N, C-alpha and C positions, 0 to 999 in steps of 0.2 A: 706568529710569523706567517707571512703570505707566501704562497708558492706559485700561484698561477701567473704567468706572464701576461702582460696586456698586449693586445694586438693593435697595430697601427693600420689606419685606413690607407687607401690609395692616395698617393701624392696628388695634389691639385694640378690641374692642367696649367701649362706655362702661361703666365700673365693673368691667371684667374685670381680674383680677390676673395679671400676667405673671410666671411663675416663671423666673428665670434659672438655668439649669443650667450647672455648670462643664464646659466642653468637655473631651472625652476627651483631646485633645492637650495640655491644660494639666494635667489630673488625673494622667495617667500619668507625665509627668516628675516631678511632685511626689512621687508614690508611689515611683518608682524612687529618687529622691534620699533620701527618708526611709528606705526599706528599706536602701539602701547605707550610710547613716550608722549605722543600727541594727546592721547586720552588722559594721561596723568597730569600733563601740563594744563590741560583744559580744566581738569578737576581742581587742581591747585588754584587756578585762576578764579573760578566761580566760588571757591571757598575762601577767597581773600587771603590766600597764601602766597600768591604771586602778584606783584604790582600794588599790593596793599600799602597804604601809608597811614599810620596811626598817630601821626603828629597832630597836635592841636595848638593853634596860635595863641599867644598871650594877648590880653585886652590891650587896645591902643586908643589913642585920642580919637574923637569923633568930630573935630572941627570942620572937616570937609564933607560931612554928611548933611544933606539938606534938612532944615528944621522941620519941614512938613513931613519928612520921613520919620525923624526921631519922635515927633509928637503925634504922628499919624497912627493908623491902625495896622493890623497884621497882614493886609493885602497890599503888596508893594508892586505897582505896575510901572516898570521903567521901559516898557516898549515904546517905540515911536508913537507919540500921541497919547501915551498913558498918563494917568493922574498921579503917579508915584504913590505916596503913602495915603491911605484912607481906611476908615473903619466903617464899612458898609453893611455889616451884619446887623439886620434889624433886631429890634427888641423881641424877646421871647423866641429867638432862633438860636439853636446851638448847632455848631458844625464840629462833630467829633472827628478828630484826625488821629491816625495811627501811623507811627514811623517804624522803619527798619524791616518790615516783613516782605513777603508773607512767611510765616513760620508754620511748619507742618503740624505742630501741636496746638499752639495758641490761636492762630488765625482762624481755623475752623470753629473754635469755641466762641470767639468773638463774633464771627459771622452768625453763628446760631443764636446768640443773645440778641443781636441786632434784628435778625429775622423774627425772633420771638416777640419783640416789642415794636415791630414795624418802624424801624429807624434806619436812616441812611447815614453814611459816613464817608470820609475821604481817606484813602490809604496811600501814603507816600512810600512807594516800594523801592527797594534797591534792586539793581539789575542782577546781582549775584543770586539773591533769593528768588526773584521772579523766574530766572532761568532754570533754577532747580525745582520750583514748585509752580509750574505754569497753570495747572488745573485750579489752584486757589485764586490766581489772578482772574481767570475766566469766570470763576464763581462770583467774585466781587462785582464784575461787570454785569453778569447775568442777573444778580440780585439788586441792581440799581445803584450800586455805590460808585463813587468817583475815584479815579486813579490819578496820583501825582507822582512826579519823579523825585527820587531822593539820592541820585547819583548811582553809579554802578558799584563802586567799591567803598563808598562811605568815607572819602577823605575830607579833610578840611580844605575847602577850595581856595581859601585865602593864601594857602601855601603852595598852590599849584600854578602851573603855566597855563596860558590860554589854550595851548594845544591839548593839555591834559584835561582841562575843563570841557573842551569840545568832545574829547573822547569819552569822558564820563557820561555826558548827556546823550551822545549818539548810541553808546552801548546800552544805556538804560532804555532808550526808545526802541532799540533793536530787540531787547528782551521782552518789552511790553508788546511789541508788534507780533512777536512769535507766540506769546502766551495768549493774547486776547484779540489780536488783529486791529489794534487801535494805536493812536498817538495821543499824547496829553500835553496841554500847554501849562499845566500847573507844576511848580517846582518848589521844593523846600530844601534849603541847604543843610547839610549835616552840621550838628553842633549849634544850630540856630536857637534863638531865644525870642524875646520881645523885640519889637521894632526899635525901641530906644536903646537896645544893646548893639545896634549897628555901629561900626567904627570905620576908621580910615583904611583898614585892611579888607574888611568884608564888603564895604560899599562899592568899590570898583568892580568886584566880582558880580554883585547884584546888578549893576548897570550893564555889564557885559552880557549877562544872562538875559536881561531884558531885551538887549539888541538882537538876541537870537529868537525872540518871539515868546518868551516865557514870562508868566506872572509868578513872582516870588511870594510864597505864603509862609509867614511865621506864625505866631500865636499870641493871644493876649490872656490865655488862661492855661496854666501849666499844672496838670494833676500831680506831677512829680511821682508818677507810678514807678519810674525806674529806680527810685529809692526803696520801694516796697515798704512804705510806712504803715500799712494796714488799710483795710477796706474803708473804714470810716474817714480816715485822713485823706485818702484819694478822693473820696466823694466831696469832702469839704474843700479841697484845693480846686476841684473841677467845677464847683458851683459859682457862677458869676454873681456879682452883687446886684441886688434889686431885680429888675426885669431886663437887664442888659442882655444883648446878644453876645456871643463869644465864639471864638475858635479855640477848642479845647485840645491840648496836646496829650496824647497817650501813646502807648507802644504795644505792638503785637508781636515783637520779636526782641532779641537782644538779652534774653535771660528768662527767669521764671516770671510768667505773667498771670499766675493764678489769681493774685489779688486784683489785677486789672479786670479779669473776667468777672469775678465776684462783685467788684464795685460797680461795674457796668450794669449788671443785672439788677442792682438796687437803684442806681443813679437815674437810669432812663425813666422808670415808672415814677420816681419821686418828682423829676422835672416835668414830666407830662402832667402830673397832678397840678403843677403850677402853670399849666397851659403852654409849656414850651414845646416846640417842634424840632425834630432832629432831621436835618436836611443836608444834602450835598452843598458844597460851597456855591456852585453856580445856581442851584435852586434857591439858596438863601439870599443870594445877591440879585436874583432875577436876571441872570446873564445867560448867554449862550453856553451850551455844554462845552466843557474843556476837552472832550473826546473827539477825535477825528478818525474816521475809518481808514484803515490802511489797505491798499490793494496792490496788485501787480508785483513787480520785482521786490519792492520793499517788504511786502508781506511774506514772500517766499524766502527771502533772506532771513527774516525773523524766525520763520518756522524751521528753517535749516539750522539756525543757531540753537534753538531750543532742543531740536532733535539731537544735535551733537552733544549738548550738555547732558541730556538724559542718557545718551549712550555712554558717555564718560562716567556718569554716576553708576550705571548698572555694571559696566566693566570693572570699575574700581571696587564695587561691592563683591564681584566675583573674585577679583584679585585678593581682597581681604580674606574671603573664605579660603582661597587657595593658600594664602599665607598661614592661616590657622591650621589647615591640613598639613602643610609642610612642617610647621612647628611641631605638631603632634608626632608626625612620622620621624622627624629628626631626633626628638627626645626619646621616642619609643625605640628607635634603632640604637641610640647611644646606651639607653638603659639595658636593652637586651644584650648588646655586645659586651658591656661591662659585666653584667651578671653571668651570662652563659659562658663567656670566655674564662671566667674564674672557675666555673664548674668544670669546663673542659680541661683546663690546666691541672686542676686538682685530681681529676680522674686519671689522666694519662701520665701524671708525674708521681703518683703515689707509689710507695714502695711495694714491690711485688706485682705491679700492674702487668697484665697479660692481655693481648688482643683476643685470644681465643683459647680453647681447651688444649690445643696442641702446643708444643714447644716452639722455639724460634724457627722461623722459616729460613731454611738454608738451601733450598732448591735453586738451581741456576735459572736465570731469567734472560729473556731477549730484550735488548734495548734498541728501539727503532729511532733513527735520526733522519726524518725527511729533510731534504735540502734542495733548495733552488738558488743557484748563484751565491753560495756561501763560501767562496774561496778565501775570504779574509778571516773567517771564523772557524771553519770546519776542522782544521788541525787542532786548535785549542780544545774544541768540543770532544773530539775523539780521544785525544791524549788524556783529557781529564777522566774519561771512562776507563782508561787503562790502569788508573790508580785505584779502581774500585775494590773495596774490601769484600764484595759479594761476587760470586761467580756469575759471569755474564757472557753473552755473545752480543756483538754490535752489528747492526745492519743499517748501513747508510743507503737510503733510497734517493738516488739522484733523479730529480724530476725535470729532466731535460735542461740541465744547467748549460750555459754557454760560456762560463768562465773557468772551466776546468776543475770544478769541485770534485768530481769523481776521480780524476787523475791524481789530485792531491792526496786523497785518502788511499788510493791504491799504491801510490809511491811510498807511503809510510811503512807498508809491509808489516803491519801490526798483527799479532796473533788474534784469532777469533773476531776479526773485523772483516765483514763482507760488504761489497758494494753491489747494489741492484740498480740497474739503469732502466729508465722508462721515458717515453715521450712526455712532454709537459702536459700534465692532466690535473694538477691541483693537489693540495695537501691531503684531502680525504682519500683520493685515489692512491697517493704515495703511501699513506699509512696502511691502507688495505693491502697494498702490494707487500708491504713489510710484514703484515700479519700472516699473509699466505706463505711467506718464506721463513717465518720464525719457527724455531725448534721447540720452544718451551711453552709451558702453560701459563706463565706469568709474563706479561708484556709491559715493558716500561716505554713510555713515549716522551721524547724531549725535542726541543728545537735545535736547529743547526747553529744558533748563535749563543748557546747556553753551555755552561760548564758545571759539572757536578763535583761535590766534595767526595772524598773516598768513601765516606759512610752513607752517602745519599741513597744509593740503590738498596742497600741493606735495610735502612730505616724505612724506605718507601714500601717495601714488600712485606714487612712484618704484620700489618693488619690482615693479610690473607690467611693468617692462622685461624681467623674466624671464617668458617665456610659460607657465611651469609654475606660477606663483603665482596662486592663485585668490582669496585674501583677505589683508588686511593688518590687523593689530591696532595701534592707536595707543597713545600714552602718556597715559592718563587720570590727571589730577591733581585734588586737592581744592583748590577755589578759596577756600572759607571755612574756612581752617585756623587762624584766630586764636583760636577758642574751644578749650577743653580737649578736648571730644568731636571737634571738627574736627581738632585736632592728632593725636589718636589715629588717626583715619581716614587722615590724611596719611601717618603712619608705615606704616600697613597698605598703602596704595596704593603707596608707593614701594618698600617692602621686600617685602610679601606678594604684590603683584600684578605689578609691573613687573620685579622681579628674577626672579620665577617665569617671566614671559614670555620672558625671555632664555634661561632654562634650557630651557623647552619648545620654543623656536625651534630651538636646537641639536639637541634630540632629535627634532624634526619631529613634535611631537604637541601643538601649541598647543591648549589646551582651550576657550578663550573669546576671541572678539573683542568687546571692550567696546562696549556700546551707545552709549557717549558718543563714541567715535571709532573707526570702522572703515571699511574700504573693500573692495569686492567687484568682481570681474569679472562683467559681466552674463551672459556665457555660462555661467559657473560657477553663478551663481544659478539660471539657467533649467534647467541639467542636474539640479540637486538639488531642483527644485520650488519654489524661492522660500522665503520665511519661513513657518514652520509654527507653528500655535498648539497643537501637541500637548503642549507643556511650558510652564512659566512662565519658563523661561530660553531664550527664542528665540535669543539670541546664542550660547549654548553649543550648542544644538541645531544651528544652521546651521553652526557651526564644525566639529562632529563630522561632519556630513554632507559638508562639503567634503573633509575628510581621507579619508573612506570613498570618495569619488568620484575620489581620486587627485590632488587639488590640493594644492599647498604653501600653508601658512599661516605668515606670517612676522610679525616685530615690527619696527616702525619707531620707534625710540626718540626721534627728533626731532619726531615728529608729536604735539605736545602739545595736549591739550584740558583746559580747566578747568571742572570740574563742581561743582554745588552739592551737597555731601554733607548728609545728614540732620543736623539741629541739635538733635534731642531723642532720648532713649532710645527712646521709643515709635516714632518715625519710623524710627530705625535698625533697631529690631527688625523692623518690617514689611518693610523693604527686604531685610535679610539673610535673613529667613525665606523670602521669595520666591526669593532667589538660591539658598539651600541646597536648598530643595525642588525648584526647577527643575533644578538640577544633577543631583540624584538621578533625576529623571524622564528627563533627557537620557541619562544613563548607562544606564538601564534600556531606553530606546527603542532605543539603538544596541548593545545587548548581543550581538546576533548577529554583530557584527563579529569577535568573538573566534574564531569557528569558520570564518569566511569566508576566501577566498583573495584574493590581489592586494593592492592598496592598503588595502582595507577590513580585510583580515586583519592587515596590518602594524600599522595603527592599533589594531585590537582587541587584539593581543597585546603591543603596546608602550605605546601611548598610554592605552588604557582602564585597565590595571592601575596605571599611574603616577597618572592622574587620580583613580582610585578610592582609592588609598592616600593620596595627598597632599591631596586635596580633600574626602574623605568620611571615610575610616577614621581618619586621623591627627587631624583636628579632633575626631572623636567620642571618641577615646581620650585626647586631650590633657588633659581635666580630671583624669585620674588623677595627673598631675604635681602639680596643686594639691591634690588630695585627700590624697595622701601627704605633701605639704609641710605641710598643716595638721595631719595626724595626727602627723607627726614633731615639729612644733613643740610640740604639747601632750603627747604621750606618749613620743616617741622621743628619740634623741640630738639635742638641739636644735642644737648646734654643727655637727654633720655635715650635718644637714638644711639649715640656712641656707647652709652652704658649697656644697652641691650645687646649691641653687637659684641662688645667686649665680654659680656656674659656668655654668649654662645661660643665665642672663641675660647674662653676659659674651659668650657665643657669639652670642646674638641681637643684642647691641649691635654686635659686630664686623660681622655681616651687614648690619645696618641702616646702620651708618656707611659701609660700602662701597657699599650701594645709593644712599645719599644722595650719595655722591661721584660715582657714575656719572651720576646725574640732575642733578648740579650744584645740589643743594639745600643750604640752610643747615643746619648741624648743631644749631642751637639747639633745634629742635623735638624732638630726641632726649632732651631733659631729661625729658620726660614718659614715656619708654619704661618705666621701672620701674612707674610707676602704671598704665600701659596693661596691663602683664602681670598686675597684681594685680586690676584691675577690668574693663577692656574685654574681655579674653579670656574672662572668665567669662560675660559676656553673650553672646558669640558661641557659647560651648559650649551654653548653654541653648537658643539659637535652633536650633542644629544638632540637638540632641536632640529639640526639638519637631518639626523637619522629619522626623526619623526616625519619630517616633510618628505623624505625619500620614500618612507613606508606608505604614507597617505597618498602620494602621487603615483605609486606603483612603479617607482624606479628600481633598477637592479644595479647594485654596486658590484664592480669587479674586484677580484683579489688585487691587492696593492702591495708590491714588493718594497720593503723598507731597505734603505741603503745602510749597510753595516760597515763598521770600521775595524772590528776585531780588537777593540780596546779591552774587552774582558778576556784576559789571557788565562786566568786561573781563579779559583775560589780564594777569597781573602784568607791569608794565613797559610796558603798552600802554594804549590808550584806545578806547572805542567810538566809531567815527566817525559823525558825523551824515550825512555824505555824502562819498563818495570819488570825485571827478571822474575820477581816473586809474585807477579800478578796472578790472581786466581782465575785462570781461564776456565770457561765452561767447556765440557766435552759432551759430545753427543750421547755417550753412554750414561751421562748423569741425569738425563731427563726423567723426571718423576712427576706424577700428578700432584696437584696441590689442592687441599680442601675437599 
């Protein structure tokens, strides 16, 4: 609950126009999200997951294909003034061609074999692979090989429009320019074969490509290495008859090419023994080089493209690592929660369990209720305390309310209820004021929008029978859980908060005593300096301070408090933003505990890493699960993606069901769990990201007052008493030390 009121600046002068600038904490998350999506889309694009077309046309008639093409050679020149089909590869000349690369594993090995045997070849590269491995394209050029285009995404061009064909060629050239600074006039269509396989569907494409200035290269010798028939069979298929020259088709990508590499290492020496030479296509034909140097804007566009692709590859790699990390953290947290919550439940529920060597704690306690503009809730809160089965005094600290909160409490004229007024100074100051006015050695703190069950205070103070306990966390529950957003928060409270507290109790590193229901030993509060306003999460701050001072902080599961959760997205955003940012502040404030000795060092080296991992890092990385879920649904293996997500959801459902069983809650609210995972968690991600941005940019978030409705009138199953004659009031002469 926020207490500090926000101050308004002076009103603008008459006629002045106020320009509203988008705060950096909003702008940066938006830019990060846009950049992340752009990188993922680019990654999907160059991995042929976006705009890829794997259709292959069926064979057609060839009556419209010129006979000189069908009966000609593998070099088809349909440029203006070209000779169409011809077979100009001289005898004892072999032009090795490799399709579909470059590949990071097989292309370097093929280049090594070619270099070893002083042979040149032509590599028909795809734009997707060239964009991802530009260094290999540059190596091809540096070592004297020739480059040809094989489209960007490897579609069957006979099924594409002219616009798509233009795009495939231009993107392929862009990737080549960025990788090696050149253009090429050689082109090989995907799924091409011999010249005599040209038909009425592919021929118009060949003509069109020729009109764009390209020479189409097919082949007249197919090694069929893509079948992986064995090294000897590849060599046999690649060997031309007699002394004929040939253009040999091989592959350096598209699968396991180990047989191709091994065959090449034997094939080249064998053919050289027969006086064959291995040359580039233009070398074999005695023609001008197919390469043209690229300069100016075209060169920089290509380099920018390759740089962007490389960045997307690296970022995606980081995201994959992040996904692995969050996967480990999620399952580690689930495992620890399930295991340690069982241990905790068995320990505190076993017959004869006692918190300490003393008997039940019966000493009266002081209940502090800090309140700022809680007129709609405060009567319900105070009246719920009047039904307490434990002797108490109630101190309502009015922190400069402007809605008559203090007058409402005073008008009730309830026994052992005092009102302390102060100017608006914030919740920590209000609590410190209450501590100074408290009569007893055990101090219970609650929010002004919360109601207690009659047994809550008694259950909350029992752990103080152990003299080493300095603070106790109660079981905060959502009172207004009938709405959808309330049900989502109810699941979060029962599973995410209370199950966590059981785990942290066993590990002795409870990170937060909830402001809605917590109890402290006065001496422990005094030793750590009381409540601090250094952070926006004073409850987390004081809890960490308790650990560092050597006190135990435990969880009392039966000390139930019912609080009013935010009922709108805006209010929820404000609350969680403050919680997230305040938690980061508290972790930073107590960072030196990591290197200290004694209890502080133990908490620093055990508690701080766990709190940081589970409460900050894990939620920050958790959106990656949903990002890759969305990516997989659109571009990846949809079935496996859905299966993986349902598996994670099933694990969460098991944890949630167990948490509900421990808290004796109805399982019906878990019906909304899938929707919570799809919608509610995303909001929490954005809130945490905004908190990170605020922290990194040095912003300071003010206290934000949440609007209350007073909908939580009483604890479930109970009623707010108008007056309780038998209420066990605490008297000043009952004050006794505890522990």
